[in-house]
C-alpha positions in Angstrom: -51.4 -29.6 80.4 -52.7 -28.8 76.9 -55.1 -31.2 75.2 -58.2 -31.6 73.1 -61.7 -31.2 74.4 -61.6 -34.8 75.6 -58.3 -34.3 77.5 -56.3 -36.2 74.9 -52.8 -34.9 75.1 -51.8 -33.3 71.7 -48.2 -32.4 72.3 -46.7 -34.7 75.0 -43.1 -33.5 74.4 -44.1 -29.8 74.7 -46.2 -30.5 77.7 -43.4 -32.4 79.4 -41.0 -29.6 78.7 -43.5 -27.1 80.2 -44.0 -29.2 83.3 -40.2 -29.4 83.9 -39.8 -25.7 83.4 -42.7 -25.1 85.9 -41.0 -27.4 88.4 -37.7 -25.6 88.1 -39.4 -22.2 88.5 -41.3 -23.5 91.6 -38.0 -24.8 93.0 -36.2 -21.6 92.4 -39.0 -19.6 94.1 -38.9 -22.0 97.1 -35.1 -21.5 97.4 -35.5 -17.7 97.2 -38.2 -17.5 99.9 -37.3 -16.8 103.4 -39.2 -19.9 104.6 -37.9 -23.3 103.5 -37.3 -26.7 104.8 -34.0 -28.0 103.4 -34.8 -31.6 104.1 -38.2 -31.2 102.4 -36.6 -29.6 99.4 -34.0 -32.4 99.2 -36.7 -35.0 99.4 -38.8 -33.3 96.6 -35.7 -33.0 94.4 -35.0 -36.7 94.9 -38.6 -37.6 94.0 -38.4 -35.4 90.9 -35.1 -37.0 89.8 -36.6 -40.5 90.3 -39.6 -39.7 88.2 -37.4 -38.3 85.4 -35.2 -41.4 85.5 -38.2 -43.7 85.4 -39.8 -41.9 82.5 -36.6 -41.8 80.6 -36.2 -45.6 81.0 -39.8 -46.1 79.8 -39.2 -43.8 76.8 -36.0 -45.6 75.8 -37.7 -49.0 76.2 -40.6 -47.8 74.0 -38.2 -46.5 71.3 -36.2 -49.7 71.2 -39.2 -52.0 71.3 -38.1 -53.7 74.6 
């Protein structure tokens, strides 16, 4: 999201937080619109949750040196 001239990420934690906020805002907008596919929204939510869980496992493993 935000980076240096060579696309090196400067603030990974802030960028991740911004991406999650954007995802929630997009989801909220999708739910408030008159046109939505509930199965599609459920699938997207599951995909999002899976990515968050995977990243959390990687982060914990990195912190603990595993």
